[in-house]
N, C-alpha and C positions, 0 to 999 in steps of 0.2 A: 556403607552408606548409612545404615540405621544407627550404627554406633556414633557416627558423627552428629546425627540429629539429636540423639540422646545426650551426648556431651554438651552440645550447644544449649539445650533446654536446661540442663543442670547448671550451666553457667548463668543463665538468665534468672533461674529460681533462687540461686544462692543469696543474693541481696534481699530478696523478698522474705526468704526464710529467716535471715538474720533480723530483719525489721520486725517480723511477727514475734520472734523470740524476745526481742527487747520490749515490745509493747503488748504482750499477751494479757496483761492485767488492766488494760485501759478499757473502761466500759463504753466510752464513746466510739471506739473502734468497732466493738462488737455490735453496738446499736446501728452504726453505719452499715456494717456488713449485712445485718438483718434487714434493714430497710432497702438496701440495694437488691438483696435476694427477693424480697417481697415485690418490689417494683418489676423485676425481671419476670417473676411468676405471673403477675397481673397482665403485663404486656403480652407475654406468650399466650396466656389463657384467652385474652380478648382477641388476639390475632387468629387463634384456632377455632373460636366459637362465634364467628360472625353469622348473624341471621340475615337472610335476604328477604 
């Protein structure tokens, strides 16, 4: 069962890996990844540090 899940995940990740290999030198992609990561950080931080 676990092997089937791992195989399915590998099938899903393959196109993403190929796209990242083709676009690894694109600075806009890295800027977008950074901004998305920053947004996720601030959303998580604000959700965990609510003052009452």
